[in-house]
Each structure stands twice: as C-alpha cells, then as structure tokens.
N, C-alpha and C positions, 0 to 999 in steps of 0.2 A: 955399396961403397958408402962410408960414413959421410954425413953432411959436413961441409967445411965450416969451421967456426971463425968468428971474428971477435976481437976484443973491443969492448966499449967501456967508457967510464962516465960516471955521472955523480952529481953531488946530492946527498940526501941528509936530512937531519940526523944527528947523533942518536936520538932515541929510536928512530926507525932502523938504523943500522944495528943497534943493540938488539932490537927485537928480531931482526933477520938472523943475526948470529945465534941467538937463543934457539930459534926454530931449527936452524941448521944442526946445532948440537943435539937437540932433542930427537930430531928425525934421522940423525946419523948421516947427514948430507954435508957437502961443502956449500959455501955461500953461493957459488955459481949455480949449483943445482937448485937451491931455493929460489933464487932470482929468476932463473929460466922457467921454473914451474909457474911462478907468478906471472911472468910474461906470456906464457902459453895460455893461462886462464884469461888474461886481459885480451889477447888477440882473439881467442875463441868467443869472448863476450861481445866484442865490437866489430869483428870482421864483416858481419852481415851488413852493418851500416855502410861500410865502404862500397860493397856491392850495390846497395840501393842508391847511394849517391851517384855512383858511376852510371847506373842505368838512367837516372834522371838527367844527368849532364848529357849523355848520349841522345836521349829523347829530345831534349831542348835543342841540341845541335842540329837535329833533323827537323826542327820546327813542330814537334809533336806536343802541343799544349792542349789543355782542356778548354772547351768552348765556354763562353759566358754562361750559357744555359746549364752546362754540366757543373760549373762552379756554384751557381745559384742553387741547383738541386742538392748538391753536397751539403752546403751550409744550411739549407732548409731542413734537411734530414737530421743534422746534428745540432740544430737549435740556434744557429747563428743567423741573424737577420740583417746585420749591417755589413 
C-alpha cells in the first residue's frame, strides 16, 4: 500500500526556487520529486543524530552519567586539562 502523502508549504529565496526548477527540468522530474529527494538526503544525513540524542536523554533520565574519574580520563586522553 502506498505511503500517504501530506502537503506542506514553505518560503524559499527566489534564486533557490529557480535552481530547483532547473534541476527538475534537467532531470525530468516535477518540483515535488526534486524536493522530496533533497529531503530524503537530509533525513539520511541527520537521522543518526536524533537517535544519539534520544539515547543520551534516556540515559540521563535514568541517572546514567559519567563519573568524575571517567570525565577526567576522557579529557586527559584528548588533551584537555581544564
């Protein structure tokens, strides 16, 4: 079953819109196709950060923090002494 689509709108500079229209024309796609492909790449690039942030928030909620000794060891290893 195809995924349900939702309509969104946003404001972008005219030059950016012109470039997107050119890309759509050259690649034989419609504007939605080009924008969706760009969004796919963006999500692919940054989705891992969301997972790591969520892991950190969950660990903090459970009280799972590095000890002072672990923090000092980390900074000593990577050259930070302050």
